[in-house]
matplotlib code that plots the C-alpha trace (Angstrom):
import matplotlib.pyplot as plt

x = [0.1, -1.6, -5.1, -5.9, -2.8, -2.3, -5.3, -4.5, -1.5, -2.7, -4.9, -2.1, -0.3, -3.3, -4.2, -0.8, 0.0, 3.3, 4.5, 7.6, 4.4, 2.9, 5.3, 6.5, 2.9, 1.7, 5.7, 6.7, 10.2, 9.8, 11.2, 7.8, 5.4, 6.8, 6.9, 3.7, 2.8, 4.3, 3.0, -1.1, 0.1, 1.1, -1.3, -3.9, -2.0, -2.9, -1.0, -3.0, -0.6, 2.0, 4.5, 3.4, 4.5, 1.1, 2.9, 1.0, -1.8, -4.6, -4.9, -8.7, -7.9, -7.1, -9.5, -12.0, -10.6, -9.4, -12.7, -13.8, -11.6, -12.4, -15.6, -14.2, -12.1, -14.5, -17.2, -14.1, -13.6, -17.9, -17.9, -14.9, -17.0, -20.3, -18.0, -16.9, -19.8, -19.6, -23.0, -24.1, -22.9, -20.5, -16.9, -13.4, -11.3, -11.5, -9.3, -10.2, -8.6, -8.5, -6.5, -4.3, -4.7, -9.2, -8.9, -6.8, -9.5, -12.9, -12.6, -10.6, -12.8, -15.9, -13.1, -12.8, -16.8, -17.5, -14.8, -16.7, -20.0, -18.6, -15.8, -15.6, -14.3, -11.5, -9.9, -7.1, -6.6, -5.0, -4.5, -2.5, -2.8, -1.5, -4.6, -5.3, -6.4, -8.5, -8.0, -3.8, -3.2, -6.7, -9.0, -12.5, -13.9, -12.3, -12.9, -12.1, -12.3, -13.5, -14.7, -14.8, -13.9, -16.9, -16.1, -17.9, -17.6, -20.7, -20.2, -21.5, -22.2, -21.4, -21.4, -18.9, -15.7, -14.6, -10.2, -9.9, -7.1, -7.0, -4.2, -3.7, -5.9, -2.3, -0.7, -4.8, -4.0, -0.9, -0.4, -4.2, -6.5, -6.6, -9.5, -8.5, -6.3, -4.0, -3.2, -0.9, 2.3, 1.9, 1.6, 3.4, 3.0, 3.2, 2.8, 2.8, 2.0, 5.6, 8.9, 10.5, 9.4, 8.3, 4.5, 0.7, -2.9, -6.1, -9.3, -13.3, -14.8, -17.5, -17.5, -14.0, -11.0, -6.7, -3.5, -1.9, 1.5, 4.0, 6.4, 6.6, 8.0, 7.6, 7.4, 6.9, 5.6, 3.2, -0.4, 0.3, 2.6, 1.6, -0.9, 1.5, 3.3, -1.0, -0.8, 2.1, 1.2, 3.0, 1.2, -1.1, -2.0, -4.5, -5.9, -9.3, -11.3, -12.4, -9.2, -9.6, -12.8, -11.6, -9.5, -11.4, -14.7, -12.3, -11.4, -7.9, -7.1, -9.9, -10.4, -10.0, -11.3, -14.5, -15.7, -12.8, -13.3, -12.9, -16.1, -17.0, -15.1, -17.2, -16.1, -17.6, -16.9, -16.7, -16.6, -16.8, -20.0, -20.1, -22.9, -23.7, -21.5, -20.5, -21.9, -18.8, -18.6, -22.8, -22.3, -19.3, -21.1, -24.1, -22.9, -19.6, -22.1, -24.6, -21.4, -19.1, -22.2, -22.7, -19.0, -18.3, -21.8, -20.7, -16.8, -18.4, -17.7]
y = [61.0, 61.8, 58.6, 59.3, 59.1, 55.7, 54.1, 54.8, 53.1, 50.0, 49.8, 50.0, 47.9, 45.0, 46.0, 45.4, 41.8, 44.0, 47.5, 47.0, 47.4, 50.0, 52.3, 52.4, 51.7, 55.1, 57.3, 56.9, 55.7, 51.9, 53.2, 55.7, 53.8, 51.1, 53.2, 54.5, 51.7, 50.9, 53.9, 53.3, 50.2, 51.7, 54.2, 51.0, 49.2, 46.6, 44.8, 44.8, 42.8, 39.6, 38.4, 35.1, 32.8, 34.5, 37.3, 40.2, 39.3, 41.0, 39.9, 40.1, 44.0, 44.6, 43.3, 45.9, 48.8, 48.1, 47.4, 50.7, 52.9, 52.4, 53.2, 56.8, 57.6, 57.5, 59.8, 61.8, 61.7, 61.8, 64.9, 67.0, 66.1, 67.9, 70.9, 70.6, 71.3, 67.9, 67.4, 70.6, 70.9, 69.6, 70.1, 69.0, 66.7, 62.9, 60.5, 57.9, 55.8, 53.3, 51.6, 52.9, 53.1, 52.6, 56.4, 57.6, 57.0, 57.4, 58.2, 61.1, 63.2, 62.0, 63.8, 67.2, 67.5, 66.7, 69.8, 71.5, 71.1, 71.1, 74.1, 73.8, 69.7, 68.5, 64.9, 62.9, 60.4, 58.1, 56.0, 52.8, 48.6, 48.0, 47.2, 49.5, 49.2, 51.6, 52.0, 51.8, 54.3, 56.7, 56.3, 57.2, 55.7, 52.7, 52.1, 48.0, 46.0, 42.2, 40.2, 41.7, 39.4, 39.4, 42.7, 45.2, 47.6, 48.8, 47.9, 49.6, 48.2, 50.5, 48.1, 44.8, 44.7, 41.6, 40.3, 40.3, 39.3, 41.5, 42.3, 44.8, 43.4, 44.0, 41.1, 38.8, 39.2, 38.6, 35.2, 34.2, 34.2, 31.6, 30.0, 27.5, 28.6, 26.3, 28.0, 30.3, 29.0, 29.3, 33.2, 36.1, 37.1, 40.5, 40.4, 42.1, 40.3, 39.5, 40.9, 37.2, 35.5, 33.0, 32.6, 31.7, 32.8, 31.4, 30.5, 29.1, 26.3, 24.4, 25.7, 25.3, 26.8, 26.0, 27.8, 27.4, 28.1, 30.8, 32.0, 36.1, 37.9, 41.0, 41.8, 44.3, 46.5, 48.8, 47.9, 50.9, 49.6, 46.3, 48.4, 50.2, 47.0, 45.8, 48.8, 48.3, 45.6, 43.1, 40.5, 38.5, 41.3, 40.7, 43.3, 45.1, 45.3, 48.9, 50.0, 49.4, 50.4, 52.9, 51.0, 48.5, 50.8, 52.4, 49.0, 49.4, 46.2, 43.1, 40.6, 36.8, 33.9, 35.5, 32.6, 31.7, 34.8, 34.1, 35.4, 39.3, 40.8, 43.9, 46.8, 48.4, 51.3, 51.0, 53.0, 52.5, 53.1, 54.9, 56.3, 58.7, 59.9, 62.8, 65.2, 65.4, 61.3, 61.3, 64.2, 62.0, 59.4, 60.4, 62.1, 59.5, 55.9, 57.0, 59.5, 55.9, 53.1, 55.2, 55.0, 51.7, 51.2, 53.1, 50.8, 47.4, 45.8]
z = [-0.6, -3.9, -3.7, -6.8, -7.8, -6.1, -7.6, -11.0, -10.4, -8.7, -11.5, -14.7, -11.4, -11.9, -15.3, -17.3, -14.0, -12.6, -11.9, -14.2, -17.6, -15.5, -15.1, -19.1, -19.4, -16.5, -18.1, -14.1, -13.1, -12.5, -8.8, -8.8, -9.2, -6.8, -3.8, -4.6, -3.7, -1.0, 0.1, -0.7, 1.4, 4.1, 4.5, 4.5, 6.9, 4.5, 1.4, -2.0, -3.9, -3.8, -6.5, -8.1, -10.6, -12.0, -11.9, -9.0, -7.7, -6.0, -1.2, -0.3, 0.7, -3.2, -4.7, -3.1, -2.9, -6.2, -7.5, -5.3, -6.6, -10.1, -9.1, -7.3, -10.2, -12.7, -10.5, -10.6, -14.7, -14.9, -12.3, -14.6, -18.0, -16.3, -14.7, -17.7, -19.9, -21.4, -20.7, -22.0, -25.2, -27.4, -27.2, -25.1, -26.8, -29.3, -29.9, -32.9, -34.1, -37.4, -39.7, -42.0, -45.4, -44.7, -42.5, -44.7, -47.1, -45.6, -42.4, -42.2, -45.0, -42.6, -39.9, -41.9, -42.1, -38.6, -37.2, -39.8, -38.0, -34.0, -34.0, -30.5, -30.7, -31.1, -32.7, -32.5, -35.8, -34.9, -38.1, -37.5, -38.2, -35.4, -32.4, -30.8, -26.4, -24.6, -22.3, -23.1, -26.2, -24.5, -27.7, -27.7, -31.1, -33.3, -36.5, -36.8, -40.1, -38.9, -36.2, -33.1, -29.9, -26.6, -25.4, -23.2, -25.5, -28.1, -31.9, -34.4, -38.0, -40.5, -44.0, -45.1, -46.9, -49.1, -49.8, -53.3, -55.9, -59.4, -62.0, -64.0, -68.0, -69.8, -67.4, -67.4, -71.9, -71.5, -68.5, -68.4, -66.1, -62.8, -62.9, -60.0, -57.4, -57.5, -60.7, -58.4, -58.3, -62.3, -62.8, -61.0, -57.3, -55.9, -52.0, -49.3, -46.4, -46.1, -48.1, -47.9, -51.4, -50.2, -49.2, -49.4, -49.5, -48.4, -49.9, -49.6, -51.1, -50.3, -46.4, -46.0, -45.9, -48.0, -48.3, -51.4, -51.3, -54.1, -54.5, -54.9, -57.7, -55.9, -52.1, -50.9, -47.4, -47.5, -50.1, -51.6, -53.4, -54.2, -56.3, -57.9, -58.5, -59.6, -61.9, -64.0, -64.8, -62.2, -61.4, -59.1, -55.6, -53.1, -51.4, -48.9, -51.4, -50.7, -51.4, -55.9, -55.6, -57.9, -59.7, -60.7, -61.6, -64.4, -65.4, -64.5, -62.3, -62.3, -60.2, -60.6, -58.0, -56.9, -55.9, -53.9, -51.5, -48.3, -46.2, -45.7, -43.3, -40.7, -40.6, -37.2, -35.0, -31.5, -28.1, -24.8, -23.8, -20.3, -17.5, -19.9, -22.8, -23.6, -26.3, -28.5, -28.1, -28.6, -31.7, -33.3, -33.5, -35.2, -38.1, -38.6, -39.0, -41.4, -43.5, -43.5, -43.8, -47.3, -48.1, -47.7, -49.9, -52.3, -52.6, -52.8, -56.3]

ax = plt.figure().add_subplot(projection="3d")
ax.plot(x, y, z, "-o")
ax.set_aspect("equal")
plt.show()
């Protein structure tokens, strides 16, 4: 029996809440995961997990062993990093994630500059609008837009972005500029949050929020398509400020209803602080933070 492997299976089972979820997370057949757990309990001559109506639960022996297993595996990872020289010079692999459009516009250019400066580091850049998890997705660094939940992760604030409503000057000239959100149903609206025609947008006034419902003239499923439609004069669109900053500066789009915008959304670089940061991660953080702060500030409207 591979004890380290069995420890990893136990940790995955506890953190995911079931053996079946652990099997999917680890990419192993359920029968293999079940056998590894049975072998570990037989080796220890102790029951570690019991099934209940709430899922898997640790026994007292299981809680003690899980704590020790996590500590042992963390020490093994640290020893491997030290042996590989990750604390002597920046080298190795990093996995970085961020929102799709923000990542393409701002993270990718900074990452390519980082790679040129650090030839012994490789970066896997995962651009996705879904929420990624550091453990499940093996993430080293994440770019997050919006308020962060409380966690043990380190968050470095990079700036803030706005959620804005805009339209082309030609559309506003033909249909008029809405003075309040209540005028929204009288306008052509391009929606991308849902491909259904019925939708609503949230606005803020006097410290509280309220919704305005409308019927979209055009519904698309990507923000890029919504921006293209707005540029073509198809109607009002709602985007993040960084997504249309250049269009606004060129006069191709005009922001409306700015006094009813929601609070700004913070942008953070998030990472898991271990006992010692590998130099590749320290170098990445030190390199990208000032550059991303500058790019976000330059994209402000």
